[in-house]
C-alpha positions as CSV (number, residue, x, y, z in Angstrom):
1,M,36.2,31.2,3.5
2,S,35.9,32.1,7.4
3,E,32.4,32.6,8.5
4,S,33.0,32.8,12.4
5,V,36.4,32.9,14.1
6,L,36.7,32.6,18.1
7,V,40.4,33.6,19.5
8,V,40.9,32.6,22.9
9,W,43.1,34.8,24.9
10,S,43.5,36.4,28.1
11,E,46.8,37.7,29.9
12,E,45.9,35.3,32.6
13,L,47.6,32.8,29.9
14,L,50.8,34.7,30.7
15,K,51.0,32.9,34.0
16,Y,51.9,29.7,32.0
17,D,55.7,31.1,33.2
18,L,58.7,28.6,33.4
19,G,60.9,31.4,34.3
20,A,62.8,34.5,33.4
21,S,65.8,32.6,31.5
22,H,63.3,29.7,30.5
23,P,63.1,29.7,26.4
24,M,59.3,29.4,26.4
25,A,58.8,33.1,27.3
26,P,55.3,34.1,27.8
27,G,56.2,37.7,26.3
28,R,55.8,36.0,22.7
29,L,52.2,35.6,23.1
30,A,51.7,39.3,24.3
31,L,53.9,40.6,21.5
32,T,52.0,38.4,18.8
33,M,48.6,39.5,20.1
34,A,49.7,43.1,19.9
35,L,50.9,43.0,16.7
36,A,47.5,41.5,15.4
37,R,45.5,44.2,17.5
38,D,47.8,46.8,15.7
39,L,47.1,45.6,12.1
40,G,43.5,45.1,12.8
41,V,43.4,41.3,12.5
42,I,41.2,40.6,15.4
43,D,38.7,43.6,14.6
44,A,36.9,42.0,12.0
45,P,33.2,41.6,12.8
46,H,33.3,37.8,12.5
47,V,36.3,37.7,14.9
48,R,35.4,37.2,18.9
49,L,37.8,37.2,21.7
50,T,36.9,35.0,24.7
51,A,39.0,34.4,27.8
52,P,39.6,30.8,28.6
53,S,38.0,29.0,31.3
54,Q,39.4,26.5,34.1
55,P,38.4,23.0,33.3
56,A,37.3,20.6,35.8
57,D,39.8,17.6,36.7
58,G,37.2,15.0,35.5
59,V,38.4,16.9,31.9
60,L,41.9,16.7,32.7
61,E,41.6,13.0,33.5
62,L,40.3,12.0,30.0
63,V,44.2,12.2,29.4
64,H,46.0,12.7,32.5
65,S,46.1,10.3,35.8
66,R,44.3,11.6,38.6
67,E,48.0,10.9,40.6
68,Y,50.0,13.2,38.2
69,I,47.2,16.1,38.4
70,A,47.4,15.7,42.3
71,V,51.0,15.9,42.1
72,V,51.0,19.1,39.8
73,R,48.6,20.8,41.9
74,G,50.7,20.4,45.0
75,A,54.1,20.6,43.4
76,A,55.0,24.1,44.5
77,L,54.7,22.8,48.0
78,R,56.9,19.6,47.5
79,Q,60.5,20.4,48.2
80,A,61.8,17.0,47.6
81,A,63.2,16.6,43.9
82,Q,63.1,12.8,44.2
83,L,59.2,13.2,44.9
84,L,58.7,14.9,41.6
85,A,61.5,13.9,39.1
86,P,59.4,10.5,38.4
87,F,56.8,13.0,37.0
88,G,59.0,15.2,34.8
89,L,58.7,17.9,37.2
90,G,61.4,20.2,38.9
91,G,64.4,20.2,36.1
92,A,65.3,22.7,33.7
93,D,62.6,22.0,31.2
94,N,60.0,21.6,33.5
95,P,60.6,23.7,36.8
96,I,57.8,24.2,39.3
97,F,56.3,27.7,39.4
98,D,53.5,29.6,41.4
99,L,50.1,28.3,40.5
100,M,51.4,26.0,38.1
101,H,48.0,23.6,38.1
102,E,46.0,26.7,37.7
103,A,48.1,28.2,35.0
104,S,48.4,24.9,33.1
105,G,44.9,23.9,33.5
106,L,43.8,27.7,32.0
107,V,45.6,26.8,28.8
108,V,44.0,23.4,28.4
109,G,40.5,25.2,29.4
110,G,41.6,27.7,26.5
111,T,42.0,24.8,23.9
112,L,38.9,23.1,25.1
113,D,37.0,26.2,24.8
114,A,38.2,26.5,21.2
115,A,37.2,23.0,20.3
116,R,34.0,23.0,22.1
117,A,33.1,26.2,19.8
118,V,33.8,24.3,16.6
119,R,31.9,21.1,18.0
120,T,28.9,23.3,18.6
121,G,28.9,25.3,15.7
122,A,29.5,28.5,17.8
123,A,32.7,29.3,15.7
124,Q,33.9,27.8,12.3
125,H,37.4,28.2,13.3
126,A,39.1,28.7,16.6
127,V,42.6,29.2,17.9
128,N,44.4,29.0,21.2
129,L,47.9,30.3,20.9
130,A,48.8,29.5,24.0
131,G,47.9,26.1,23.7
132,G,50.1,23.2,21.8
133,L,51.7,21.6,24.9
134,H,52.3,18.7,22.6
135,H,54.8,16.5,24.6
136,A,53.1,16.2,28.1
137,M,52.3,12.3,28.9
138,P,49.4,11.3,30.7
139,A,51.6,11.0,33.9
140,R,54.6,13.2,33.2
141,A,55.8,16.6,32.0
142,S,57.9,17.0,29.2
143,G,59.3,19.6,26.9
144,F,58.0,22.4,28.9
145,C,54.5,20.9,28.8
146,V,52.7,20.1,31.8
147,Y,49.4,19.2,30.6
148,N,48.4,18.1,26.9
149,D,45.9,20.7,26.1
150,A,45.4,19.4,22.4
151,A,45.0,15.6,23.6
152,V,42.6,16.8,26.3
153,A,40.2,18.7,23.8
154,M,40.5,15.9,21.0
155,A,39.4,13.3,23.8
156,W,36.5,15.7,24.9
157,L,35.7,15.8,21.1
158,L,35.7,12.1,20.9
159,A,33.8,11.5,24.4
160,D,31.3,14.1,22.8
161,G,30.5,11.7,19.7
162,V,33.0,13.2,16.9
163,R,33.7,10.2,15.0
164,R,37.3,11.1,13.5
165,V,39.6,13.7,14.4
166,A,42.7,14.6,12.3
167,Y,45.7,16.3,13.8
168,V,48.6,18.1,12.1
169,D,51.3,18.8,14.0
170,L,53.9,21.3,12.3
171,D,56.3,22.0,15.3
172,A,59.6,21.2,14.6
173,H,59.6,18.7,17.6
174,H,58.0,15.5,17.2
175,G,54.5,15.8,18.8
176,D,54.9,12.9,20.7
177,G,52.2,13.3,23.4
178,V,49.4,13.7,21.2
179,E,50.3,10.9,19.5
180,A,50.9,8.6,22.4
181,A,47.5,9.7,23.6
182,F,45.8,8.0,20.6
183,Y,48.3,5.5,19.5
184,D,45.7,2.7,19.8
185,D,42.7,4.8,18.7
186,P,41.3,4.3,14.9
187,R,39.2,7.5,15.3
188,V,42.3,9.7,15.4
189,L,44.7,10.4,12.7
190,T,48.0,12.0,13.9
191,I,50.5,13.4,11.4
192,S,53.7,14.8,12.7
193,L,56.2,16.8,10.5
194,H,59.5,17.3,12.6
195,E,63.3,17.4,12.4
196,T,64.0,13.7,12.8
197,G,64.9,12.3,16.1
198,Y,68.3,11.6,15.3
199,T,69.3,15.3,16.0
200,A,66.2,16.6,17.8
201,F,64.1,16.3,20.9
202,P,62.6,14.1,22.1
203,G,64.2,11.5,19.7
204,T,61.3,9.8,18.5
205,G,58.9,10.0,15.5
206,F,60.0,7.6,13.0
207,P,58.3,6.5,9.8
208,R,57.9,3.2,11.4
209,D,56.1,4.8,14.5
210,M,52.6,3.9,12.9
211,G,50.1,3.2,15.5
212,R,49.1,0.0,17.8
213,G,46.6,-2.6,17.4
214,A,43.2,-1.0,16.1
215,G,45.2,2.4,15.6
216,E,47.8,0.7,13.3
217,G,48.3,3.4,10.9
218,S,46.8,6.2,12.7
219,A,49.9,7.6,13.7
220,V,52.4,9.3,10.8
221,N,55.4,10.8,11.1
222,V,57.7,12.6,8.7
223,A,61.1,12.8,10.1
224,L,63.0,15.5,8.1
225,P,66.8,16.0,8.1
226,P,68.4,19.0,9.5
227,D,68.8,22.1,7.5
228,T,65.4,21.2,5.7
229,G,64.3,24.6,4.2
230,D,61.3,26.1,2.6
231,A,61.3,24.3,-0.7
232,G,62.0,20.9,0.9
233,W,59.7,21.3,3.8
234,L,56.8,22.5,1.4
235,R,57.4,19.3,-0.6
236,A,57.3,17.1,2.2
237,F,54.1,18.7,3.6
238,H,52.2,18.7,0.4
239,A,53.3,14.9,-0.4
240,V,52.1,13.7,3.1
241,V,49.3,16.0,4.8
242,P,46.6,16.5,2.2
243,P,46.5,13.1,0.5
244,L,46.1,11.6,4.2
245,V,43.9,13.9,5.8
246,R,41.3,13.8,2.7
247,A,41.4,9.8,3.0
248,F,40.8,10.1,6.7
249,E,37.6,12.4,6.2
250,P,37.7,13.9,9.6
251,E,34.9,15.8,11.0
252,I,37.3,18.3,12.6
253,L,40.7,19.3,11.8
254,V,42.9,20.1,14.7
255,T,46.6,21.7,14.2
256,Q,49.5,22.4,16.3
257,L,51.2,25.1,14.8
258,G,54.6,25.6,16.4
259,C,56.8,27.9,14.4
260,D,60.0,26.7,15.8
261,S,60.8,25.1,12.6
262,H,62.0,29.0,11.4
263,R,65.9,29.3,10.4
264,L,66.4,31.9,13.2
265,D,64.8,29.4,16.3
266,P,67.7,28.4,18.8
267,L,66.2,25.1,19.8
268,A,65.8,23.0,16.5
269,H,67.8,22.9,13.0
270,L,65.3,23.6,10.2
271,N,65.8,26.2,7.9
272,L,62.3,27.7,7.1
273,T,61.1,31.5,6.6
274,V,57.9,33.1,7.9
275,D,56.8,32.8,4.2
276,A,56.7,29.5,4.1
277,Q,55.0,29.1,7.4
278,R,52.3,31.7,6.4
279,S,51.9,29.3,3.0
280,S,51.4,26.4,5.3
281,Y,48.5,28.0,7.1
282,T,46.7,28.9,3.8
283,A,47.2,25.3,2.8
284,L,45.4,24.0,6.2
285,H,42.5,26.7,5.9
286,E,41.8,25.3,2.4
287,L,42.3,21.6,3.6
288,A,39.5,22.4,6.8
289,H,37.0,23.5,4.3
290,E,37.3,20.7,2.2
291,V,37.2,18.0,4.2
292,A,35.6,19.2,7.4
293,D,33.1,21.8,6.5
294,G,35.8,24.6,7.7
295,R,35.6,22.9,11.3
296,W,39.1,23.9,12.3
297,V,40.8,24.0,15.5
298,A,44.4,25.9,15.9
299,V,46.9,25.9,18.5
300,G,50.3,27.2,19.3
301,G,53.2,25.3,20.4
302,G,57.0,25.7,19.9
303,G,58.8,29.1,19.0
304,Y,61.5,30.4,20.8
305,E,62.5,33.6,18.7
306,I,60.3,35.5,20.3
307,V,60.8,39.1,18.3
308,R,61.7,38.3,15.0
309,V,59.3,34.9,14.4
310,V,56.6,34.2,16.6
311,P,54.9,37.5,16.6
312,R,54.9,37.7,12.5
313,S,54.3,33.9,12.0
314,W,51.3,33.4,14.5
315,T,50.0,36.9,13.3
316,H,49.7,35.5,9.9
317,L,47.8,32.5,11.3
318,L,45.4,34.5,12.7
319,A,44.6,36.6,9.8
320,E,44.6,33.5,7.7
321,M,42.0,31.8,10.0
322,A,40.0,35.1,10.0
323,G,39.9,34.9,6.3
324,S,42.0,38.2,5.5
325,P,45.4,37.5,4.9
326,I,47.8,39.8,5.2
327,D,50.4,40.9,2.3
328,P,53.5,40.1,3.4
329,E,55.2,43.4,2.4
330,T,53.2,45.1,5.2
331,Q,55.3,47.1,7.2
332,T,54.8,46.4,11.0
333,P,53.5,49.2,12.8
334,Q,55.7,51.9,14.8
335,T,53.7,51.3,17.8
336,W,54.4,47.6,17.8
337,R,57.9,48.4,16.8
338,D,58.3,50.6,19.9
339,L,56.4,48.1,22.5
340,V,59.2,45.5,21.3
341,R,62.0,48.0,22.2
342,R,60.3,48.9,25.5
343,R,59.8,45.3,26.5
344,T,63.0,43.3,25.2
345,G,65.4,46.2,24.3
346,R,65.7,44.7,20.7
347,R,64.8,46.1,17.2
348,A,61.7,44.7,15.8
349,P,61.5,43.5,12.2
350,K,60.2,46.1,9.8
351,S,57.7,44.0,7.6
352,L,56.0,40.9,7.7
353,T,58.2,39.0,5.3
354,D,61.6,37.3,5.5
355,G,61.3,38.1,1.5
356,A,61.1,34.4,0.3
357,A,58.9,33.2,-2.3
358,P,57.6,29.9,-0.6
359,T,58.0,27.8,-3.7
360,Y,58.7,24.0,-4.0
361,R,58.4,21.3,-6.5
362,M,55.5,18.8,-6.2
363,W,55.8,15.2,-5.3
364,D,55.8,13.3,-8.5
365,A,55.0,9.5,-9.3
366,G,57.6,7.1,-7.6
367,E,59.7,7.5,-4.7
368,G,61.6,10.9,-5.2
369,D,65.3,11.4,-5.9
370,A,67.2,8.4,-3.8
371,D,70.0,11.0,-3.6
372,E,68.2,13.5,-1.7
373,P,67.8,13.1,2.2
374,L,64.4,15.0,2.1
375,D,63.3,12.8,-0.5
376,R,64.1,9.5,1.1
377,A,62.5,10.8,4.2
378,V,59.1,11.4,2.5
379,A,59.2,8.0,0.7
380,A,59.5,6.4,3.8
381,T,56.7,8.0,5.4
382,R,54.5,7.2,2.3
383,R,55.6,3.5,2.1
384,A,54.6,3.2,5.6
385,A,51.5,4.7,5.8
386,F,49.8,5.4,2.7
387,P,49.0,1.7,2.1
388,E,47.2,1.8,5.5
389,H,44.7,4.5,4.3
390,G,44.1,2.9,0.9
391,L,46.6,5.2,-0.7
392,D,49.1,4.5,-3.2
393,P,52.7,5.4,-2.1
394,V,53.9,5.9,-5.8
395,D,50.9,8.1,-6.5
396,P,51.6,11.6,-6.7
397,R,48.0,12.8,-5.5
């Protein structure tokens, strides 16, 4: 299905580095790109790599306040914690690091480059795995995120004349920053499928959170119970995401594909396998072609098991976007395993699968099983959101 794919990548993106002990290690990106290269994923003639560009402050101001940008730019020079704390900077989650403004801006620039390529037709699909910093707010860093690259790119698309953008966030944590940026904007549909805020950061993202004013109904949240596994997660995804995206009829589909929903991730409590994550990428690819003529922008996001999860999951994503999905039974190349050993001292997985069959039971008519927490969560979202889009919440479609 893929006609042309742009992969935004440069080792300069590794400079978004929150510290050696921080869970969001930039090495996860290097290991992902190395695995994709060793498997030939990005060697296809229709796949093009490009280095990210640095955006102007005026572009950042589509989402972020001028004051906040100035604070980020000068943060390394400020020693007084009390000056940075109101902006979410300087703590354990968002520590100050060298050239923070430049490194954070480059992540934004990469996602903007991806969005611009899809908007202009230079590429049908485009991806920036370093992106997906979905917690950043207009004037505050949050959850490892300094600037909100997806929100800036989407704001640019709207400013460039795109009438409707659908944003699907599959990170284990609520995509609160992107949602907040467009909470009153009917031109953007945000759907976040995440672990409930009762047990996970940032503690938000419930079915009742639906947008404001003209944007009422434009925010959709599926708050999943902890320990949700492949079957339940895929049941929730298919019960909510495709029907709403189809009804919204976006011109461009933007997806945040954090893979911290995996059962091995240390910062969340969901129970997915790489195989279920791979299945969701296939579904999103098909949906992009169905509703948006294939115009698909993807970004990374969370994912803190940097050897066994992130490289395999996002290599599957790259392969799917390139139109050449990889057999999950494929063995990881010895060259890549050796690289993992040298860089991390750990043993790499031997194949691209967790050995799971990502099967699930489709949502049927009604509100599911009232005794199942997963079904109650899905039913609550459908009741809240579906009528706002002219859909019947008890219709299985």
